[in-house]
PDBQT receptor file of N, H, CA, C and O in Angstrom, charges set to zero:
ATOM      1  N   MET A   1       0.850  -1.139   0.011  1.00  0.00    +0.000 N 
ATOM      2  CA  MET A   1       0.049  -0.038  -0.032  1.00  0.00    +0.000 C 
ATOM      3  C   MET A   1       0.921   1.245   0.007  1.00  0.00    +0.000 C 
ATOM      4  O   MET A   1       1.802   1.377   0.856  1.00  0.00    +0.000 OA
ATOM      5  N   PRO A   2       0.654   2.191  -0.935  1.00  0.00    +0.000 N 
ATOM      6  CA  PRO A   2       1.466   3.386  -0.967  1.00  0.00    +0.000 C 
ATOM      7  C   PRO A   2       1.276   4.246   0.300  1.00  0.00    +0.000 C 
ATOM      8  O   PRO A   2       0.230   4.206   0.949  1.00  0.00    +0.000 OA
ATOM      9  N   VAL A   3       2.319   5.020   0.625  1.00  0.00    +0.000 N 
ATOM     10  H   VAL A   3       3.168   5.053   0.098  1.00  0.00    +0.000 HD
ATOM     11  CA  VAL A   3       2.286   5.905   1.676  1.00  0.00    +0.000 C 
ATOM     12  C   VAL A   3       1.589   7.262   1.201  1.00  0.00    +0.000 C 
ATOM     13  O   VAL A   3       1.919   7.821   0.154  1.00  0.00    +0.000 OA
ATOM     14  N   ARG A   4       0.625   7.732   2.034  1.00  0.00    +0.000 N 
ATOM     15  H   ARG A   4       0.357   7.279   2.884  1.00  0.00    +0.000 HD
ATOM     16  CA  ARG A   4      -0.012   8.977   1.666  1.00  0.00    +0.000 C 
ATOM     17  C   ARG A   4       0.597  10.079   2.503  1.00  0.00    +0.000 C 
ATOM     18  O   ARG A   4       0.580  10.045   3.733  1.00  0.00    +0.000 OA
ATOM     19  N   PHE A   5       1.138  11.064   1.793  1.00  0.00    +0.000 N 
ATOM     20  H   PHE A   5       1.152  11.092   0.793  1.00  0.00    +0.000 HD
ATOM     21  CA  PHE A   5       1.703  12.207   2.479  1.00  0.00    +0.000 C 
ATOM     22  C   PHE A   5       0.759  13.332   2.634  1.00  0.00    +0.000 C 
ATOM     23  O   PHE A   5       0.063  13.711   1.692  1.00  0.00    +0.000 OA
ATOM     24  N   THR A   6       0.722  13.911   3.890  1.00  0.00    +0.000 N 
ATOM     25  H   THR A   6       1.288  13.603   4.654  1.00  0.00    +0.000 HD
ATOM     26  CA  THR A   6      -0.111  15.032   4.204  1.00  0.00    +0.000 C 
ATOM     27  C   THR A   6       0.832  16.231   4.458  1.00  0.00    +0.000 C 
ATOM     28  O   THR A   6       2.055  16.098   4.425  1.00  0.00    +0.000 OA
ATOM     29  N   ALA A   7       0.213  17.410   4.712  1.00  0.00    +0.000 N 
ATOM     30  H   ALA A   7      -0.781  17.517   4.739  1.00  0.00    +0.000 HD
ATOM     31  CA  ALA A   7       1.076  18.577   5.031  1.00  0.00    +0.000 C 
ATOM     32  C   ALA A   7       1.974  18.356   6.195  1.00  0.00    +0.000 C 
ATOM     33  O   ALA A   7       3.103  18.846   6.247  1.00  0.00    +0.000 OA
ATOM     34  N   ALA A   8       1.423  17.560   7.192  1.00  0.00    +0.000 N 
ATOM     35  H   ALA A   8       0.506  17.162   7.149  1.00  0.00    +0.000 HD
ATOM     36  CA  ALA A   8       2.275  17.198   8.321  1.00  0.00    +0.000 C 
ATOM     37  C   ALA A   8       3.391  16.312   7.983  1.00  0.00    +0.000 C 
ATOM     38  O   ALA A   8       4.476  16.435   8.551  1.00  0.00    +0.000 OA
ATOM     39  N   SER A   9       3.164  15.370   7.027  1.00  0.00    +0.000 N 
ATOM     40  H   SER A   9       2.282  15.270   6.566  1.00  0.00    +0.000 HD
ATOM     41  CA  SER A   9       4.207  14.436   6.568  1.00  0.00    +0.000 C 
ATOM     42  C   SER A   9       5.262  15.210   5.906  1.00  0.00    +0.000 C 
ATOM     43  O   SER A   9       6.432  14.889   6.115  1.00  0.00    +0.000 OA
ATOM     44  N   VAL A  10       4.971  16.238   5.096  1.00  0.00    +0.000 N 
ATOM     45  H   VAL A  10       4.020  16.498   4.926  1.00  0.00    +0.000 HD
ATOM     46  CA  VAL A  10       5.941  17.058   4.432  1.00  0.00    +0.000 C 
ATOM     47  C   VAL A  10       6.787  17.810   5.400  1.00  0.00    +0.000 C 
ATOM     48  O   VAL A  10       8.003  17.904   5.235  1.00  0.00    +0.000 OA
ATOM     49  N   ARG A  11       6.162  18.347   6.409  1.00  0.00    +0.000 N 
ATOM     50  H   ARG A  11       5.174  18.271   6.543  1.00  0.00    +0.000 HD
ATOM     51  CA  ARG A  11       6.927  18.996   7.496  1.00  0.00    +0.000 C 
ATOM     52  C   ARG A  11       7.819  18.059   8.166  1.00  0.00    +0.000 C 
ATOM     53  O   ARG A  11       8.955  18.430   8.462  1.00  0.00    +0.000 OA
ATOM     54  N   GLN A  12       7.394  16.812   8.450  1.00  0.00    +0.000 N 
ATOM     55  H   GLN A  12       6.471  16.510   8.210  1.00  0.00    +0.000 HD
ATOM     56  CA  GLN A  12       8.265  15.823   9.058  1.00  0.00    +0.000 C 
ATOM     57  C   GLN A  12       9.392  15.463   8.155  1.00  0.00    +0.000 C 
ATOM     58  O   GLN A  12      10.490  15.238   8.664  1.00  0.00    +0.000 OA
ATOM     59  N   LEU A  13       9.237  15.388   6.905  1.00  0.00    +0.000 N 
ATOM     60  H   LEU A  13       8.345  15.571   6.491  1.00  0.00    +0.000 HD
ATOM     61  CA  LEU A  13      10.306  15.189   5.972  1.00  0.00    +0.000 C 
ATOM     62  C   LEU A  13      11.283  16.274   5.977  1.00  0.00    +0.000 C 
ATOM     63  O   LEU A  13      12.487  16.021   5.930  1.00  0.00    +0.000 OA
ATOM     64  N   LYS A  14      10.823  17.503   6.032  1.00  0.00    +0.000 N 
ATOM     65  H   LYS A  14       9.845  17.708   6.071  1.00  0.00    +0.000 HD
ATOM     66  CA  LYS A  14      11.784  18.694   6.152  1.00  0.00    +0.000 C 
ATOM     67  C   LYS A  14      12.575  18.630   7.450  1.00  0.00    +0.000 C 
ATOM     68  O   LYS A  14      13.754  18.981   7.479  1.00  0.00    +0.000 OA
ATOM     69  N   ILE A  15      11.935  18.185   8.516  1.00  0.00    +0.000 N 
ATOM     70  H   ILE A  15      10.977  17.900   8.492  1.00  0.00    +0.000 HD
ATOM     71  CA  ILE A  15      12.633  18.005   9.790  1.00  0.00    +0.000 C 
ATOM     72  C   ILE A  15      13.704  16.945   9.671  1.00  0.00    +0.000 C 
ATOM     73  O   ILE A  15      14.810  17.132  10.178  1.00  0.00    +0.000 OA
ATOM     74  N   PHE A  16      13.399  15.812   9.000  1.00  0.00    +0.000 N 
ATOM     75  H   PHE A  16      12.500  15.660   8.588  1.00  0.00    +0.000 HD
ATOM     76  CA  PHE A  16      14.380  14.763   8.812  1.00  0.00    +0.000 C 
ATOM     77  C   PHE A  16      15.533  15.232   7.978  1.00  0.00    +0.000 C 
ATOM     78  O   PHE A  16      16.678  14.895   8.280  1.00  0.00    +0.000 OA
ATOM     79  N   ILE A  17      15.287  15.991   6.947  1.00  0.00    +0.000 N 
ATOM     80  H   ILE A  17      14.357  16.265   6.702  1.00  0.00    +0.000 HD
ATOM     81  CA  ILE A  17      16.353  16.558   6.137  1.00  0.00    +0.000 C 
ATOM     82  C   ILE A  17      17.243  17.470   6.957  1.00  0.00    +0.000 C 
ATOM     83  O   ILE A  17      18.468  17.398   6.855  1.00  0.00    +0.000 OA
ATOM     84  N   ALA A  18      16.635  18.339   7.780  1.00  0.00    +0.000 N 
ATOM     85  H   ALA A  18      15.640  18.398   7.863  1.00  0.00    +0.000 HD
ATOM     86  CA  ALA A  18      17.464  19.229   8.639  1.00  0.00    +0.000 C 
ATOM     87  C   ALA A  18      18.305  18.440   9.689  1.00  0.00    +0.000 C 
ATOM     88  O   ALA A  18      19.435  18.811  10.007  1.00  0.00    +0.000 OA
ATOM     89  N   VAL A  19      17.733  17.388  10.189  1.00  0.00    +0.000 N 
ATOM     90  H   VAL A  19      16.815  17.087   9.932  1.00  0.00    +0.000 HD
ATOM     91  CA  VAL A  19      18.463  16.540  11.143  1.00  0.00    +0.000 C 
ATOM     92  C   VAL A  19      19.702  15.910  10.451  1.00  0.00    +0.000 C 
ATOM     93  O   VAL A  19      20.825  15.941  10.956  1.00  0.00    +0.000 OA
ATOM     94  N   VAL A  20      19.419  15.350   9.287  1.00  0.00    +0.000 N 
ATOM     95  H   VAL A  20      18.507  15.325   8.877  1.00  0.00    +0.000 HD
ATOM     96  CA  VAL A  20      20.549  14.768   8.490  1.00  0.00    +0.000 C 
ATOM     97  C   VAL A  20      21.627  15.787   8.116  1.00  0.00    +0.000 C 
ATOM     98  O   VAL A  20      22.819  15.536   8.292  1.00  0.00    +0.000 OA
ATOM     99  N   GLU A  21      21.201  16.923   7.604  1.00  0.00    +0.000 N 
ATOM    100  H   GLU A  21      20.233  17.128   7.461  1.00  0.00    +0.000 HD
ATOM    101  CA  GLU A  21      22.149  17.912   7.234  1.00  0.00    +0.000 C 
ATOM    102  C   GLU A  21      22.957  18.511   8.388  1.00  0.00    +0.000 C 
ATOM    103  O   GLU A  21      24.108  18.915   8.223  1.00  0.00    +0.000 OA
ATOM    104  N   ASN A  22      22.312  18.555   9.571  1.00  0.00    +0.000 N 
ATOM    105  H   ASN A  22      21.377  18.227   9.705  1.00  0.00    +0.000 HD
ATOM    106  CA  ASN A  22      23.019  19.074  10.743  1.00  0.00    +0.000 C 
ATOM    107  C   ASN A  22      23.716  17.949  11.582  1.00  0.00    +0.000 C 
ATOM    108  O   ASN A  22      24.424  18.258  12.541  1.00  0.00    +0.000 OA
ATOM    109  N   GLY A  23      23.532  16.755  11.251  1.00  0.00    +0.000 N 
ATOM    110  H   GLY A  23      22.957  16.505  10.472  1.00  0.00    +0.000 HD
ATOM    111  CA  GLY A  23      24.224  15.621  11.908  1.00  0.00    +0.000 C 
ATOM    112  C   GLY A  23      23.569  15.245  13.250  1.00  0.00    +0.000 C 
ATOM    113  O   GLY A  23      24.232  14.636  14.090  1.00  0.00    +0.000 OA
ATOM    114  N   GLY A  24      22.318  15.582  13.473  1.00  0.00    +0.000 N 
ATOM    115  H   GLY A  24      21.780  16.078  12.792  1.00  0.00    +0.000 HD
ATOM    116  CA  GLY A  24      21.654  15.112  14.695  1.00  0.00    +0.000 C 
ATOM    117  C   GLY A  24      20.576  16.032  15.177  1.00  0.00    +0.000 C 
ATOM    118  O   GLY A  24      20.423  17.151  14.688  1.00  0.00    +0.000 OA
ATOM    119  N   PHE A  25      19.860  15.573  16.103  1.00  0.00    +0.000 N 
ATOM    120  H   PHE A  25      19.984  14.664  16.501  1.00  0.00    +0.000 HD
ATOM    121  CA  PHE A  25      18.720  16.339  16.650  1.00  0.00    +0.000 C 
ATOM    122  C   PHE A  25      19.155  17.637  17.333  1.00  0.00    +0.000 C 
ATOM    123  O   PHE A  25      18.621  18.706  17.038  1.00  0.00    +0.000 OA
ATOM    124  N   SER A  26      20.107  17.542  18.227  1.00  0.00    +0.000 N 
ATOM    125  H   SER A  26      20.540  16.674  18.467  1.00  0.00    +0.000 HD
ATOM    126  CA  SER A  26      20.514  18.760  19.000  1.00  0.00    +0.000 C 
ATOM    127  C   SER A  26      21.024  19.805  18.004  1.00  0.00    +0.000 C 
ATOM    128  O   SER A  26      20.671  20.979  18.110  1.00  0.00    +0.000 OA
ATOM    129  N   ALA A  27      21.837  19.398  17.055  1.00  0.00    +0.000 N 
ATOM    130  H   ALA A  27      22.124  18.444  16.969  1.00  0.00    +0.000 HD
ATOM    131  CA  ALA A  27      22.432  20.338  16.127  1.00  0.00    +0.000 C 
ATOM    132  C   ALA A  27      21.332  20.965  15.231  1.00  0.00    +0.000 C 
ATOM    133  O   ALA A  27      21.500  22.090  14.760  1.00  0.00    +0.000 OA
ATOM    134  N   ALA A  28      20.193  20.237  14.988  1.00  0.00    +0.000 N 
ATOM    135  H   ALA A  28      20.057  19.324  15.370  1.00  0.00    +0.000 HD
ATOM    136  CA  ALA A  28      19.135  20.751  14.057  1.00  0.00    +0.000 C 
ATOM    137  C   ALA A  28      18.210  21.719  14.777  1.00  0.00    +0.000 C 
ATOM    138  O   ALA A  28      17.393  22.386  14.141  1.00  0.00    +0.000 OA
ATOM    139  N   GLN A  29      18.333  21.804  16.137  1.00  0.00    +0.000 N 
ATOM    140  H   GLN A  29      18.996  21.263  16.653  1.00  0.00    +0.000 HD
ATOM    141  CA  GLN A  29      17.403  22.687  16.866  1.00  0.00    +0.000 C 
ATOM    142  C   GLN A  29      17.442  24.122  16.431  1.00  0.00    +0.000 C 
ATOM    143  O   GLN A  29      16.386  24.738  16.285  1.00  0.00    +0.000 OA
ATOM    144  N   ALA A  30      18.566  24.664  16.224  1.00  0.00    +0.000 N 
ATOM    145  H   ALA A  30      19.424  24.164  16.342  1.00  0.00    +0.000 HD
ATOM    146  CA  ALA A  30      18.758  26.083  15.806  1.00  0.00    +0.000 C 
ATOM    147  C   ALA A  30      18.210  26.243  14.382  1.00  0.00    +0.000 C 
ATOM    148  O   ALA A  30      17.460  27.186  14.130  1.00  0.00    +0.000 OA
ATOM    149  N   THR A  31      18.546  25.389  13.483  1.00  0.00    +0.000 N 
ATOM    150  H   THR A  31      19.156  24.623  13.688  1.00  0.00    +0.000 HD
ATOM    151  CA  THR A  31      18.061  25.496  12.117  1.00  0.00    +0.000 C 
ATOM    152  C   THR A  31      16.521  25.456  12.070  1.00  0.00    +0.000 C 
ATOM    153  O   THR A  31      15.880  26.195  11.323  1.00  0.00    +0.000 OA
ATOM    154  N   LEU A  32      15.953  24.554  12.905  1.00  0.00    +0.000 N 
ATOM    155  H   LEU A  32      16.473  23.953  13.512  1.00  0.00    +0.000 HD
ATOM    156  CA  LEU A  32      14.470  24.391  12.852  1.00  0.00    +0.000 C 
ATOM    157  C   LEU A  32      13.709  25.297  13.849  1.00  0.00    +0.000 C 
ATOM    158  O   LEU A  32      12.482  25.394  13.812  1.00  0.00    +0.000 OA
ATOM    159  N   ASN A  33      14.490  25.962  14.748  1.00  0.00    +0.000 N 
ATOM    160  H   ASN A  33      15.487  25.883  14.777  1.00  0.00    +0.000 HD
ATOM    161  CA  ASN A  33      13.980  26.820  15.748  1.00  0.00    +0.000 C 
ATOM    162  C   ASN A  33      12.890  26.116  16.594  1.00  0.00    +0.000 C 
ATOM    163  O   ASN A  33      11.779  26.614  16.776  1.00  0.00    +0.000 OA
ATOM    164  N   THR A  34      13.288  24.914  17.104  1.00  0.00    +0.000 N 
ATOM    165  H   THR A  34      14.190  24.509  16.956  1.00  0.00    +0.000 HD
ATOM    166  CA  THR A  34      12.378  24.096  17.844  1.00  0.00    +0.000 C 
ATOM    167  C   THR A  34      13.206  23.253  18.784  1.00  0.00    +0.000 C 
ATOM    168  O   THR A  34      14.432  23.224  18.672  1.00  0.00    +0.000 OA
ATOM    169  N   SER A  35      12.557  22.560  19.716  1.00  0.00    +0.000 N 
ATOM    170  H   SER A  35      11.561  22.584  19.807  1.00  0.00    +0.000 HD
ATOM    171  CA  SER A  35      13.280  21.761  20.710  1.00  0.00    +0.000 C 
ATOM    172  C   SER A  35      13.638  20.349  20.223  1.00  0.00    +0.000 C 
ATOM    173  O   SER A  35      12.990  19.804  19.330  1.00  0.00    +0.000 OA
ATOM    174  N   ALA A  36      14.623  19.804  20.794  1.00  0.00    +0.000 N 
ATOM    175  H   ALA A  36      15.150  20.246  21.520  1.00  0.00    +0.000 HD
ATOM    176  CA  ALA A  36      14.966  18.435  20.442  1.00  0.00    +0.000 C 
ATOM    177  C   ALA A  36      13.802  17.447  20.683  1.00  0.00    +0.000 C 
ATOM    178  O   ALA A  36      13.593  16.494  19.933  1.00  0.00    +0.000 OA
ATOM    179  N   ALA A  37      13.082  17.720  21.739  1.00  0.00    +0.000 N 
ATOM    180  H   ALA A  37      13.252  18.494  22.349  1.00  0.00    +0.000 HD
ATOM    181  CA  ALA A  37      11.918  16.841  22.066  1.00  0.00    +0.000 C 
ATOM    182  C   ALA A  37      10.890  16.847  20.931  1.00  0.00    +0.000 C 
ATOM    183  O   ALA A  37      10.400  15.796  20.517  1.00  0.00    +0.000 OA
ATOM    184  N   THR A  38      10.558  18.094  20.415  1.00  0.00    +0.000 N 
ATOM    185  H   THR A  38      10.955  18.948  20.751  1.00  0.00    +0.000 HD
ATOM    186  CA  THR A  38       9.660  18.243  19.298  1.00  0.00    +0.000 C 
ATOM    187  C   THR A  38      10.148  17.492  18.073  1.00  0.00    +0.000 C 
ATOM    188  O   THR A  38       9.382  16.805  17.397  1.00  0.00    +0.000 OA
ATOM    189  N   ILE A  39      11.480  17.640  17.793  1.00  0.00    +0.000 N 
ATOM    190  H   ILE A  39      12.102  18.198  18.342  1.00  0.00    +0.000 HD
ATOM    191  CA  ILE A  39      12.050  16.961  16.629  1.00  0.00    +0.000 C 
ATOM    192  C   ILE A  39      11.929  15.491  16.858  1.00  0.00    +0.000 C 
ATOM    193  O   ILE A  39      11.614  14.785  15.900  1.00  0.00    +0.000 OA
ATOM    194  N   SER A  40      12.143  14.966  18.010  1.00  0.00    +0.000 N 
ATOM    195  H   SER A  40      12.398  15.540  18.788  1.00  0.00    +0.000 HD
ATOM    196  CA  SER A  40      12.069  13.555  18.277  1.00  0.00    +0.000 C 
ATOM    197  C   SER A  40      10.695  13.027  18.016  1.00  0.00    +0.000 C 
ATOM    198  O   SER A  40      10.546  11.980  17.384  1.00  0.00    +0.000 OA
ATOM    199  N   VAL A  41       9.648  13.742  18.499  1.00  0.00    +0.000 N 
ATOM    200  H   VAL A  41       9.769  14.592  19.012  1.00  0.00    +0.000 HD
ATOM    201  CA  VAL A  41       8.295  13.304  18.336  1.00  0.00    +0.000 C 
ATOM    202  C   VAL A  41       7.986  13.287  16.831  1.00  0.00    +0.000 C 
ATOM    203  O   VAL A  41       7.407  12.318  16.340  1.00  0.00    +0.000 OA
ATOM    204  N   GLN A  42       8.354  14.313  16.113  1.00  0.00    +0.000 N 
ATOM    205  H   GLN A  42       8.825  15.099  16.512  1.00  0.00    +0.000 HD
ATOM    206  CA  GLN A  42       8.062  14.337  14.684  1.00  0.00    +0.000 C 
ATOM    207  C   GLN A  42       8.723  13.246  13.930  1.00  0.00    +0.000 C 
ATOM    208  O   GLN A  42       8.133  12.661  13.021  1.00  0.00    +0.000 OA
ATOM    209  N   MET A  43       9.981  12.947  14.301  1.00  0.00    +0.000 N 
ATOM    210  H   MET A  43      10.460  13.421  15.040  1.00  0.00    +0.000 HD
ATOM    211  CA  MET A  43      10.729  11.846  13.687  1.00  0.00    +0.000 C 
ATOM    212  C   MET A  43      10.050  10.480  13.947  1.00  0.00    +0.000 C 
ATOM    213  O   MET A  43       9.917   9.655  13.043  1.00  0.00    +0.000 OA
ATOM    214  N   LYS A  44       9.624  10.270  15.210  1.00  0.00    +0.000 N 
ATOM    215  H   LYS A  44       9.732  10.940  15.945  1.00  0.00    +0.000 HD
ATOM    216  CA  LYS A  44       8.993   9.035  15.530  1.00  0.00    +0.000 C 
ATOM    217  C   LYS A  44       7.677   8.872  14.736  1.00  0.00    +0.000 C 
ATOM    218  O   LYS A  44       7.360   7.762  14.308  1.00  0.00    +0.000 OA
ATOM    219  N   GLU A  45       6.939   9.918  14.541  1.00  0.00    +0.000 N 
ATOM    220  H   GLU A  45       7.197  10.819  14.888  1.00  0.00    +0.000 HD
ATOM    221  CA  GLU A  45       5.745   9.861  13.821  1.00  0.00    +0.000 C 
ATOM    222  C   GLU A  45       6.003   9.560  12.290  1.00  0.00    +0.000 C 
ATOM    223  O   GLU A  45       5.269   8.811  11.645  1.00  0.00    +0.000 OA
ATOM    224  N   LEU A  46       7.071  10.185  11.776  1.00  0.00    +0.000 N 
ATOM    225  H   LEU A  46       7.667  10.794  12.299  1.00  0.00    +0.000 HD
ATOM    226  CA  LEU A  46       7.404   9.967  10.351  1.00  0.00    +0.000 C 
ATOM    227  C   LEU A  46       7.855   8.435  10.220  1.00  0.00    +0.000 C 
ATOM    228  O   LEU A  46       7.490   7.756   9.261  1.00  0.00    +0.000 OA
ATOM    229  N   GLU A  47       8.586   7.985  11.135  1.00  0.00    +0.000 N 
ATOM    230  H   GLU A  47       8.883   8.538  11.914  1.00  0.00    +0.000 HD
ATOM    231  CA  GLU A  47       9.094   6.573  11.054  1.00  0.00    +0.000 C 
ATOM    232  C   GLU A  47       7.848   5.631  11.182  1.00  0.00    +0.000 C 
ATOM    233  O   GLU A  47       7.791   4.598  10.515  1.00  0.00    +0.000 OA
ATOM    234  N   TYR A  48       6.904   5.978  12.003  1.00  0.00    +0.000 N 
ATOM    235  H   TYR A  48       6.951   6.817  12.545  1.00  0.00    +0.000 HD
ATOM    236  CA  TYR A  48       5.750   5.127  12.132  1.00  0.00    +0.000 C 
ATOM    237  C   TYR A  48       4.964   5.094  10.864  1.00  0.00    +0.000 C 
ATOM    238  O   TYR A  48       4.506   4.035  10.436  1.00  0.00    +0.000 OA
ATOM    239  N   GLN A  49       4.800   6.235  10.258  1.00  0.00    +0.000 N 
ATOM    240  H   GLN A  49       5.172   7.096  10.606  1.00  0.00    +0.000 HD
ATOM    241  CA  GLN A  49       4.037   6.320   8.952  1.00  0.00    +0.000 C 
ATOM    242  C   GLN A  49       4.755   5.531   7.862  1.00  0.00    +0.000 C 
ATOM    243  O   GLN A  49       4.128   4.825   7.072  1.00  0.00    +0.000 OA
ATOM    244  N   LEU A  50       6.079   5.662   7.835  1.00  0.00    +0.000 N 
ATOM    245  H   LEU A  50       6.588   6.235   8.477  1.00  0.00    +0.000 HD
ATOM    246  CA  LEU A  50       6.774   4.904   6.750  1.00  0.00    +0.000 C 
ATOM    247  C   LEU A  50       7.020   3.462   7.116  1.00  0.00    +0.000 C 
ATOM    248  O   LEU A  50       7.371   2.660   6.250  1.00  0.00    +0.000 OA
ATOM    249  N   GLY A  51       6.850   3.120   8.338  1.00  0.00    +0.000 N 
ATOM    250  H   GLY A  51       6.565   3.771   9.041  1.00  0.00    +0.000 HD
ATOM    251  CA  GLY A  51       7.056   1.720   8.751  1.00  0.00    +0.000 C 
ATOM    252  C   GLY A  51       8.455   1.258   8.826  1.00  0.00    +0.000 C 
ATOM    253  O   GLY A  51       8.757   0.073   8.679  1.00  0.00    +0.000 OA
ATOM    254  N   MET A  52       9.300   2.192   9.053  1.00  0.00    +0.000 N 
ATOM    255  H   MET A  52       9.055   3.154   9.172  1.00  0.00    +0.000 HD
ATOM    256  CA  MET A  52      10.785   1.853   9.179  1.00  0.00    +0.000 C 
ATOM    257  C   MET A  52      11.555   2.908  10.126  1.00  0.00    +0.000 C 
ATOM    258  O   MET A  52      11.158   4.060  10.307  1.00  0.00    +0.000 OA
ATOM    259  N   THR A  53      12.571   2.419  10.634  1.00  0.00    +0.000 N 
ATOM    260  H   THR A  53      12.893   1.483  10.488  1.00  0.00    +0.000 HD
ATOM    261  CA  THR A  53      13.481   3.311  11.401  1.00  0.00    +0.000 C 
ATOM    262  C   THR A  53      14.385   4.010  10.445  1.00  0.00    +0.000 C 
ATOM    263  O   THR A  53      15.053   3.362   9.640  1.00  0.00    +0.000 OA
ATOM    264  N   LEU A  54      14.430   5.313  10.504  1.00  0.00    +0.000 N 
ATOM    265  H   LEU A  54      13.887   5.840  11.158  1.00  0.00    +0.000 HD
ATOM    266  CA  LEU A  54      15.271   6.135   9.599  1.00  0.00    +0.000 C 
ATOM    267  C   LEU A  54      16.658   6.335  10.193  1.00  0.00    +0.000 C 
ATOM    268  O   LEU A  54      17.632   6.417   9.445  1.00  0.00    +0.000 OA
ATOM    269  N   CYS A  55      16.779   6.417  11.550  1.00  0.00    +0.000 N 
ATOM    270  H   CYS A  55      15.987   6.350  12.157  1.00  0.00    +0.000 HD
ATOM    271  CA  CYS A  55      18.063   6.712  12.114  1.00  0.00    +0.000 C 
ATOM    272  C   CYS A  55      18.138   6.161  13.528  1.00  0.00    +0.000 C 
ATOM    273  O   CYS A  55      17.137   5.986  14.222  1.00  0.00    +0.000 OA
ATOM    274  N   GLN A  56      19.328   5.909  13.898  1.00  0.00    +0.000 N 
ATOM    275  H   GLN A  56      20.141   6.052  13.334  1.00  0.00    +0.000 HD
ATOM    276  CA  GLN A  56      19.640   5.465  15.314  1.00  0.00    +0.000 C 
ATOM    277  C   GLN A  56      20.013   6.757  16.032  1.00  0.00    +0.000 C 
ATOM    278  O   GLN A  56      20.741   7.600  15.509  1.00  0.00    +0.000 OA
ATOM    279  N   ARG A  57      19.488   6.882  17.250  1.00  0.00    +0.000 N 
ATOM    280  H   ARG A  57      18.896   6.197  17.675  1.00  0.00    +0.000 HD
ATOM    281  CA  ARG A  57      19.868   8.107  17.978  1.00  0.00    +0.000 C 
ATOM    282  C   ARG A  57      19.956   7.705  19.514  1.00  0.00    +0.000 C 
ATOM    283  O   ARG A  57      19.317   6.774  20.002  1.00  0.00    +0.000 OA
ATOM    284  N   GLY A  58      20.754   8.456  20.150  1.00  0.00    +0.000 N 
ATOM    285  H   GLY A  58      21.273   9.213  19.753  1.00  0.00    +0.000 HD
ATOM    286  CA  GLY A  58      20.854   8.168  21.579  1.00  0.00    +0.000 C 
ATOM    287  C   GLY A  58      22.231   8.630  22.085  1.00  0.00    +0.000 C 
ATOM    288  O   GLY A  58      22.890   9.444  21.438  1.00  0.00    +0.000 OA
ATOM    289  N   ARG A  59      22.642   8.130  23.190  1.00  0.00    +0.000 N 
ATOM    290  H   ARG A  59      22.107   7.468  23.715  1.00  0.00    +0.000 HD
ATOM    291  CA  ARG A  59      23.974   8.553  23.827  1.00  0.00    +0.000 C 
ATOM    292  C   ARG A  59      25.084   8.281  22.886  1.00  0.00    +0.000 C 
ATOM    293  O   ARG A  59      26.094   8.979  22.962  1.00  0.00    +0.000 OA
ATOM    294  N   MET A  60      24.995   7.287  21.960  1.00  0.00    +0.000 N 
ATOM    295  H   MET A  60      24.174   6.719  21.898  1.00  0.00    +0.000 HD
ATOM    296  CA  MET A  60      26.107   7.066  21.114  1.00  0.00    +0.000 C 
ATOM    297  C   MET A  60      26.144   8.013  19.857  1.00  0.00    +0.000 C 
ATOM    298  O   MET A  60      27.058   7.949  19.035  1.00  0.00    +0.000 OA
ATOM    299  N   GLY A  61      25.133   8.862  19.764  1.00  0.00    +0.000 N 
ATOM    300  H   GLY A  61      24.390   8.914  20.432  1.00  0.00    +0.000 HD
ATOM    301  CA  GLY A  61      25.117   9.803  18.704  1.00  0.00    +0.000 C 
ATOM    302  C   GLY A  61      24.047   9.503  17.755  1.00  0.00    +0.000 C 
ATOM    303  O   GLY A  61      23.135   8.729  18.045  1.00  0.00    +0.000 OA
ATOM    304  N   PHE A  62      24.141  10.139  16.553  1.00  0.00    +0.000 N 
ATOM    305  H   PHE A  62      24.881  10.768  16.317  1.00  0.00    +0.000 HD
ATOM    306  CA  PHE A  62      23.202  10.030  15.436  1.00  0.00    +0.000 C 
ATOM    307  C   PHE A  62      23.806   9.244  14.320  1.00  0.00    +0.000 C 
ATOM    308  O   PHE A  62      24.976   9.421  13.980  1.00  0.00    +0.000 OA
ATOM    309  N   LYS A  63      23.028   8.390  13.755  1.00  0.00    +0.000 N 
ATOM    310  H   LYS A  63      22.078   8.246  14.031  1.00  0.00    +0.000 HD
ATOM    311  CA  LYS A  63      23.477   7.580  12.575  1.00  0.00    +0.000 C 
ATOM    312  C   LYS A  63      22.286   7.167  11.747  1.00  0.00    +0.000 C 
ATOM    313  O   LYS A  63      21.284   6.711  12.296  1.00  0.00    +0.000 OA
ATOM    314  N   LEU A  64      22.367   7.312  10.464  1.00  0.00    +0.000 N 
ATOM    315  H   LEU A  64      23.181   7.683  10.017  1.00  0.00    +0.000 HD
ATOM    316  CA  LEU A  64      21.289   6.869   9.548  1.00  0.00    +0.000 C 
ATOM    317  C   LEU A  64      21.292   5.395   9.473  1.00  0.00    +0.000 C 
ATOM    318  O   LEU A  64      22.344   4.760   9.539  1.00  0.00    +0.000 OA
ATOM    319  N   THR A  65      20.104   4.822   9.333  1.00  0.00    +0.000 N 
ATOM    320  H   THR A  65      19.249   5.338   9.280  1.00  0.00    +0.000 HD
ATOM    321  CA  THR A  65      19.990   3.384   9.045  1.00  0.00    +0.000 C 
ATOM    322  C   THR A  65      20.249   3.160   7.569  1.00  0.00    +0.000 C 
ATOM    323  O   THR A  65      20.249   4.119   6.798  1.00  0.00    +0.000 OA
ATOM    324  N   GLU A  66      20.470   1.922   7.151  1.00  0.00    +0.000 N 
ATOM    325  H   GLU A  66      20.471   1.142   7.777  1.00  0.00    +0.000 HD
ATOM    326  CA  GLU A  66      20.645   1.612   5.778  1.00  0.00    +0.000 C 
ATOM    327  C   GLU A  66      19.401   1.864   4.940  1.00  0.00    +0.000 C 
ATOM    328  O   GLU A  66      19.492   2.199   3.758  1.00  0.00    +0.000 OA
ATOM    329  N   ARG A  67      18.228   1.699   5.567  1.00  0.00    +0.000 N 
ATOM    330  H   ARG A  67      18.154   1.427   6.527  1.00  0.00    +0.000 HD
ATOM    331  CA  ARG A  67      16.981   1.935   4.850  1.00  0.00    +0.000 C 
ATOM    332  C   ARG A  67      16.877   3.348   4.505  1.00  0.00    +0.000 C 
ATOM    333  O   ARG A  67      15.894   3.764   3.892  1.00  0.00    +0.000 OA
TER     334      ARG A  67
């Protein structure tokens, strides 16, 4: 079944791009002018919608998954 993107999904994709370009959630906060917690929630929602984990994050840092 194809993924249906909404305006919220597009915003989440923009957040994902900012996270990747900045190398992590904390670094993307300034670019996005939002908190790391908000970024985390949006990323989790995007990953749920896509049905896959896009990146590993935590104490060990930020890393994209192969998917």
